[in-house]
N, C-alpha and C positions, 0 to 999 in steps of 0.2 A: 555634580557634587558642589555643595556650597562651601565657601571658605569661612574663616573665623568671623568675618564681618557680616555674614549672612547673604552675601551676593554670590551668584553663580560665577565661576571663573570663565574668562573669555580671552581668546588670543587675538592680538591685533598686530599689525605690521609695525616694525620699529620706526619706519618713516612716518607712519600715522601718529605714533606716540611722540616722536620728535616734533612734529608739526603742532600738536596740542600743547606741548610744553613751551615751545617757542611763542605761540600766540598768547598763552597765559602770562608768560614773562613780559612780553611786549605790553599787554594790558596793564599789568602791575606797574611797570615803569612809566607808562603814560599817565596813570592815575597819580602816581607819586610825583611826577613832574608838575602836573597841574596843581597839586597841593603845595609843593615847594615854591612854585612861582608866585603864590599868593603871599608869601612871606618876604619881607624886605631884605633879608640876609642873603638871598640867592645871588645878588649882585656881587657879593664878597667871596663867592666860591671860585678861587683861582686855580687850585690844584686839581680840580675835577672831582669825579665821583669815585668813592672807594667802596668796593663790594666785598663783603665778608660773610661768613656763615656757610652752612652746608650747601646752599644753592649756588654759591660762588664757584663751586666745582663743576657746574654745567659748562661744557665747552662753548665758547663764544659769547658768554654772558657779558663780558666786558665790551665787546664790539657792539652788541645790542644796546647796552646802556649808553655807550658813547654816541651811538646814532640818535637815540631818542632825546638825550639830554643836550646833545650838540656840544659836548666838551669831553676831554679825556676821561676814560674810566679805567680803573685799576682793580684787579683782584688782590686782596691782601689778607693778612691774618692779624689777630690781636698780638700785641707785644706781651711776651710771657712774663710771668712773675718769677722772682728768684726762686730757685729750687725746682721749678717745673722743667721737665725734659722737652726735647724737641718733638717728642711724640704728640704733644698737645699744641704744636704750632700750626696744625692743620686748620684751615678756615672754619671747619665745622665746629670747632671748640670755642669760637670767638665769644659767643653769648655766655658760656659758662665762665670763661676767663674774665670777661667784663663784669659779671656779677660778683666774682670773687674779689676783683680789684675794688669794686664799689663797696663791698662789705668790709674790706680791709680799711679803706679810707674812712668809712663811717665809724668803725671800731676805734681808730686812732683818735678821732675827734671826741669820742664819748668818754667821760671819766669813769674809771672803774670803782665799783663799790662792793663792800662786803666780801663774800666768798669769791667773787670774780677777781677782785684785787689780790686775794691770797693766792689763788691758783695762777693768776697772771704772773706774779712774782716767782712762783715755783717753776713754771714752764719757761720763763724768760731766762732763768739760770741754766737751763738745759741747752740753750742755743749755742 
């Protein structure tokens, strides 16, 4: 029977899947290292590598990154915004939180006009 993607399902050993994932992560880190080494700022990376996002939940990813980049590697998460609960402190939400922070920063820098200004005043009074 085919699954939703159109491919027939297949069972593989967990060890085989782990090997595939490990090799792909190694390949990604090696490509990233080559790219980063071409930039002059790599000499200023003192604190090491910080890994976040859903993939950072893979066991041992920090050790693999540390081995390839030859510097300390840390799994971390985005600093939450005020009002967000600890439920979104998981690394897999880092991209979404980063985009929200960026949108918030851009919004602060942009002057409000017309109806946006009116609604902005209305909602700011509700805080």
